[in-house]
C-alpha positions as CSV (number, residue, x, y, z in Angstrom):
1,M,4.3,-20.7,22.1
2,P,2.4,-23.7,20.7
3,G,-1.2,-23.7,21.8
4,D,-1.2,-19.9,22.3
5,E,-4.3,-18.2,20.7
6,V,-4.6,-15.0,18.8
7,I,-8.0,-13.5,18.1
8,V,-8.5,-12.5,14.5
9,P,-11.6,-11.5,12.5
10,A,-13.1,-14.1,10.2
11,V,-13.5,-11.4,7.6
12,T,-10.0,-10.4,6.9
13,W,-7.1,-10.8,4.4
14,S,-5.0,-14.0,4.6
15,T,-1.9,-12.2,5.7
16,S,-3.6,-11.3,9.0
17,V,-3.7,-15.1,9.7
18,W,-0.6,-16.7,8.2
19,P,1.9,-15.1,10.6
20,I,-0.2,-16.5,13.6
21,I,0.1,-20.0,12.2
22,Q,3.7,-19.6,11.1
23,A,4.6,-18.6,14.7
24,G,3.0,-21.8,16.0
25,A,0.0,-20.2,17.5
26,I,-3.7,-20.9,16.7
27,P,-6.0,-18.3,15.2
28,R,-9.3,-17.9,17.0
29,F,-11.8,-16.4,14.6
30,V,-14.6,-14.1,15.6
31,D,-17.5,-12.8,13.6
32,C,-18.1,-9.3,12.1
33,D,-21.0,-6.9,12.1
34,P,-22.0,-7.1,8.4
35,T,-23.3,-3.5,8.6
36,T,-19.7,-2.3,9.2
37,L,-17.6,-5.3,8.2
38,Q,-15.7,-4.8,11.5
39,V,-15.5,-7.0,14.6
40,T,-17.0,-5.5,17.8
41,P,-15.4,-5.1,21.2
42,E,-18.0,-7.4,22.7
43,T,-17.3,-10.2,20.3
44,V,-13.5,-9.9,21.0
45,K,-13.9,-9.8,24.8
46,A,-16.1,-12.9,24.6
47,A,-13.3,-14.8,22.8
48,I,-10.6,-14.2,25.4
49,N,-9.5,-17.1,27.5
50,E,-6.5,-18.3,29.5
51,K,-4.7,-19.2,26.2
52,T,-5.2,-15.9,24.5
53,V,-1.9,-13.9,24.0
54,G,-3.0,-11.3,21.4
55,I,-5.6,-9.6,19.3
56,C,-5.2,-8.9,15.6
57,A,-7.5,-5.9,15.1
58,V,-8.1,-5.5,11.3
59,H,-9.5,-2.2,9.9
60,I,-11.5,-3.4,6.9
61,L,-11.8,-1.6,3.5
62,G,-11.1,1.9,4.7
63,N,-13.4,1.7,7.7
64,G,-11.9,1.7,11.2
65,L,-12.3,0.1,14.6
66,D,-12.6,2.1,17.8
67,G,-8.9,2.0,18.6
68,S,-9.2,3.1,22.2
69,A,-11.7,0.3,23.0
70,Y,-9.3,-2.4,21.7
71,A,-6.3,-0.9,23.4
72,Q,-8.3,-0.9,26.7
73,I,-9.3,-4.6,26.2
74,A,-5.7,-5.5,25.5
75,N,-4.3,-3.6,28.5
76,E,-6.9,-5.1,30.9
77,H,-6.0,-8.6,29.9
78,G,-2.3,-8.2,29.3
79,L,-2.5,-9.0,25.6
80,W,-0.6,-7.9,22.5
81,L,-2.5,-5.7,20.2
82,I,-1.5,-5.8,16.6
83,E,-3.4,-3.5,14.2
84,D,-3.7,-4.6,10.5
85,T,-4.2,-1.2,8.9
86,C,-3.3,-2.3,5.3
87,E,-6.7,-1.2,4.0
88,S,-7.1,2.0,6.1
89,L,-4.1,4.2,5.8
90,G,-5.0,7.7,7.0
91,V,-8.2,6.7,8.7
92,K,-8.6,8.1,12.2
93,S,-10.5,7.0,15.3
94,D,-11.2,9.9,17.6
95,N,-8.7,12.0,15.6
96,K,-5.9,9.5,16.1
97,H,-4.5,7.4,13.2
98,V,-5.6,3.8,13.3
99,G,-2.6,1.6,13.5
100,T,-1.1,3.7,16.3
101,F,-3.3,2.4,19.2
102,G,-1.6,-1.0,19.6
103,D,1.9,-2.4,20.1
104,I,2.5,-2.4,16.3
105,G,0.5,-1.3,13.3
106,T,1.0,-2.7,9.8
107,Y,0.3,-1.0,6.5
108,S,0.5,-2.0,2.8
109,F,1.6,0.1,-0.2
110,Y,0.4,-2.3,-2.8
111,F,-0.7,-0.5,-6.0
112,S,-4.4,-0.7,-5.3
113,H,-4.1,0.8,-1.8
114,H,-4.5,4.3,-0.5
115,I,-1.0,5.2,-1.7
116,T,1.4,3.0,-3.4
117,S,5.1,2.1,-3.6
118,V,4.1,-0.6,-6.1
119,E,4.9,-3.3,-3.5
120,G,6.0,-3.1,0.1
121,G,4.6,-1.7,3.3
122,M,5.3,-0.3,6.7
123,V,5.3,-1.3,10.4
124,V,5.0,1.3,13.1
125,T,5.6,1.0,16.8
126,D,6.6,3.3,19.7
127,D,8.7,0.6,21.4
128,D,12.4,0.9,20.6
129,D,13.2,-2.7,21.3
130,M,10.3,-3.8,19.0
131,A,11.6,-1.5,16.3
132,N,15.1,-3.1,16.5
133,L,13.6,-6.6,16.4
134,L,11.6,-5.6,13.3
135,R,14.8,-4.3,11.7
136,S,16.4,-7.7,12.2
137,L,13.4,-9.6,11.0
138,R,13.2,-7.8,7.7
139,S,16.9,-8.5,7.0
140,H,17.7,-12.2,7.6
141,G,17.9,-11.8,11.4
142,W,21.1,-9.8,11.3
143,T,22.1,-6.8,13.5
144,R,22.7,-4.4,10.6
145,H,20.6,-1.2,10.8
146,R,19.7,-1.7,14.4
147,T,20.3,1.1,16.8
148,D,21.8,-1.2,19.5
149,T,24.5,-3.0,17.5
150,D,27.2,-2.1,20.1
151,K,25.5,-4.3,22.6
152,F,25.9,-7.4,20.4
153,T,29.5,-6.5,19.4
154,Q,30.5,-6.5,23.0
155,L,28.7,-9.7,23.8
156,Y,30.1,-11.6,20.8
157,P,33.5,-10.0,19.9
158,E,34.5,-13.1,18.0
159,V,31.7,-12.6,15.4
160,D,32.2,-10.1,12.5
161,P,29.6,-7.4,13.4
162,R,28.8,-6.8,9.7
163,F,27.4,-10.3,9.5
164,M,26.0,-11.1,12.9
165,F,22.7,-13.0,13.2
166,I,20.8,-12.9,16.4
167,T,17.3,-14.1,15.4
168,T,15.3,-15.7,12.6
169,G,14.3,-13.4,9.8
170,F,13.1,-12.8,6.3
171,N,14.3,-10.9,3.2
172,V,11.7,-8.2,2.9
173,R,13.7,-5.0,2.7
174,P,12.3,-2.3,0.4
175,T,14.2,-1.0,-2.5
176,D,15.2,2.6,-3.1
177,I,12.9,2.8,-6.1
178,N,9.9,1.6,-4.0
179,A,10.8,4.1,-1.3
180,A,11.1,7.0,-3.8
181,I,7.6,6.2,-5.2
182,G,6.1,6.0,-1.7
183,L,7.6,9.2,-0.5
184,K,6.3,11.0,-3.6
185,Q,2.8,9.6,-2.9
186,L,2.7,10.3,0.8
187,P,1.9,14.1,0.6
188,K,-1.0,13.2,-1.7
189,L,-2.7,10.9,0.9
190,E,-5.1,13.4,2.5
191,G,-6.3,14.6,-0.9
192,F,-6.7,11.0,-2.2
193,N,-8.7,10.0,1.0
194,A,-10.9,13.1,0.8
195,H,-11.8,12.3,-2.8
196,R,-12.5,8.7,-1.8
197,R,-15.0,10.0,0.9
198,D,-16.7,12.2,-1.7
199,I,-17.0,9.3,-4.1
200,S,-18.5,7.0,-1.4
201,A,-20.9,9.7,-0.3
202,A,-22.1,10.2,-3.9
203,I,-22.6,6.5,-4.5
204,S,-24.5,6.1,-1.1
205,A,-26.8,9.0,-2.1
206,G,-27.5,7.4,-5.4
207,L,-28.1,3.9,-4.0
208,K,-30.2,5.0,-1.0
209,P,-33.5,4.1,-2.7
210,L,-32.3,0.5,-3.3
211,A,-31.2,0.3,0.4
212,D,-34.6,1.7,1.5
213,E,-36.3,-1.1,-0.5
214,G,-34.1,-3.7,1.3
215,I,-32.5,-4.9,-2.0
216,L,-29.0,-4.2,-0.7
217,S,-27.3,-2.9,2.5
218,L,-24.8,-0.1,2.5
219,I,-21.9,0.0,4.9
220,R,-22.2,2.1,8.0
221,Y,-19.4,4.2,9.4
222,D,-19.2,5.2,13.0
223,A,-19.3,8.9,13.7
224,K,-15.9,8.8,15.5
225,I,-14.2,7.2,12.5
226,S,-12.9,9.4,9.6
227,A,-13.2,6.6,7.0
228,A,-11.4,6.5,3.7
229,P,-13.4,3.9,1.7
230,F,-10.9,1.5,0.1
231,G,-13.8,0.4,-2.2
232,Y,-17.6,0.5,-2.1
233,P,-19.0,-2.7,-0.5
234,V,-22.6,-3.7,-0.5
235,I,-24.4,-6.7,1.0
236,C,-27.3,-7.9,-1.1
237,S,-30.4,-9.4,0.3
238,S,-29.6,-12.9,-1.1
239,R,-26.8,-14.7,-3.0
240,A,-29.0,-14.8,-6.1
241,I,-29.3,-11.0,-6.1
242,R,-25.5,-10.6,-5.4
243,D,-24.8,-12.9,-8.4
244,K,-27.2,-10.9,-10.6
245,L,-25.6,-7.6,-9.6
246,Q,-22.1,-8.9,-10.1
247,K,-22.8,-10.3,-13.5
248,H,-24.5,-7.0,-14.6
249,L,-21.7,-4.8,-13.4
250,E,-19.0,-7.0,-15.0
251,N,-21.0,-6.9,-18.3
252,S,-21.1,-3.1,-17.9
253,G,-17.3,-2.9,-17.6
254,I,-17.3,-2.3,-13.9
255,E,-14.9,-4.7,-12.1
256,T,-16.1,-6.2,-8.9
257,R,-14.5,-8.3,-6.2
258,P,-15.6,-10.4,-3.3
259,I,-15.3,-8.6,0.1
260,I,-11.7,-9.7,0.7
261,C,-11.6,-13.4,1.7
262,G,-15.1,-13.6,2.9
263,N,-15.4,-16.1,5.8
264,M,-11.7,-17.1,6.1
265,T,-12.6,-20.4,7.6
266,R,-14.3,-21.5,4.4
267,Q,-11.2,-21.0,2.3
268,P,-9.6,-24.3,1.2
269,A,-6.3,-23.8,3.0
270,F,-8.0,-24.1,6.4
271,Q,-8.6,-27.8,5.7
272,H,-4.9,-28.2,6.5
273,Y,-4.5,-26.0,9.6
274,D,-5.8,-25.9,13.1
275,Y,-8.1,-23.0,14.0
276,L,-10.8,-22.2,16.5
277,V,-14.0,-20.2,16.3
278,S,-15.8,-18.2,19.0
279,G,-19.6,-18.1,18.6
280,D,-21.0,-18.4,15.1
281,L,-19.8,-16.7,11.9
282,R,-23.2,-15.7,10.4
283,G,-22.0,-12.2,9.7
284,A,-19.0,-13.5,7.9
285,D,-21.1,-15.9,5.9
286,A,-23.4,-13.1,4.9
287,V,-20.4,-11.1,3.7
288,M,-19.1,-14.0,1.7
289,D,-22.4,-15.2,0.2
290,C,-24.1,-11.9,-0.5
291,G,-21.3,-9.2,-0.6
292,L,-19.2,-7.6,-3.3
293,Y,-17.4,-4.3,-3.8
294,W,-16.1,-2.1,-6.6
295,G,-13.5,0.6,-6.6
296,T,-13.4,4.1,-5.3
297,H,-10.1,5.1,-6.9
298,P,-9.3,8.8,-6.2
299,G,-8.9,9.4,-9.9
300,M,-12.5,8.6,-10.6
301,T,-14.5,11.3,-12.3
302,Q,-18.1,12.4,-11.5
303,S,-19.2,10.8,-14.8
304,E,-17.7,7.5,-13.8
305,V,-19.4,7.7,-10.4
306,D,-22.7,8.4,-12.1
307,Y,-22.1,5.5,-14.5
308,I,-21.7,3.1,-11.6
309,V,-24.8,4.3,-9.8
310,N,-26.9,4.2,-12.9
311,S,-25.6,0.7,-13.7
312,V,-26.6,-0.6,-10.3
313,R,-30.0,1.0,-10.6
314,E,-30.4,-0.4,-14.1
315,C,-29.7,-3.9,-12.8
316,F,-32.7,-3.8,-10.4
317,A,-35.0,-1.9,-12.8
318,K,-35.2,-5.0,-15.0
């Protein structure tokens, strides 16, 4: 409903926010802990008010939130819990897959993600009615592919059941080619993620002296989370140092990226849309101004990992 609010991290990808706005609701942004890139239960609870209808819990860059904590918050306040798991496929919280704690969980199979179908993604839910609604939403709003089509055929016998539309919708059906690629990739997920963890651990060991000196901060992973680093993010001690490192790595042939969208409220699009903020967004600002990341592709070799570590060290040896 217009005026409804959905809590969402300020550090996120844009597609966590646009559906809130497109549905007529208002995103209420909350800050992250820059040592994990994740929001905290305390920050989310503080943002809840009488207009709150849902929480969009985003698992950032292969890290994971405490799924049980957010499910408890949502249940206590009667809120929807949507998990954006696009960057954390295969990650577990207390041995349960993130994306399966809420009402729905979303995943992306874009080519740079944990597995790929080139484009496309997945939505999971344990609610049959929600699953049927999602089947309609992906296909123009029609009843085709739902498991309850007989109900609508009986209600509207004058409408051809092959072309019956009961809600709004999109055209986001996957193709057989995308599905075939994804199914071939799926059995490889655990191996890919294990290698990503090994790569991340090796880089962390190599960069620990720089972290000990306070030049940059490495991302922390909670003990209950089996992370699968989507990339290797660092937060530098200043924007000048971040810019220096970014330039050095790019000149060394190592591609870098900002940490997703940084502080989303500082993106130009939000000059045109209503949004709200709870508290301050200092953590998100630090991520945007001082953060960057590079890849942890499961195909990386040890020599490539060593090259990255040595390149970062070389930057600060000058």
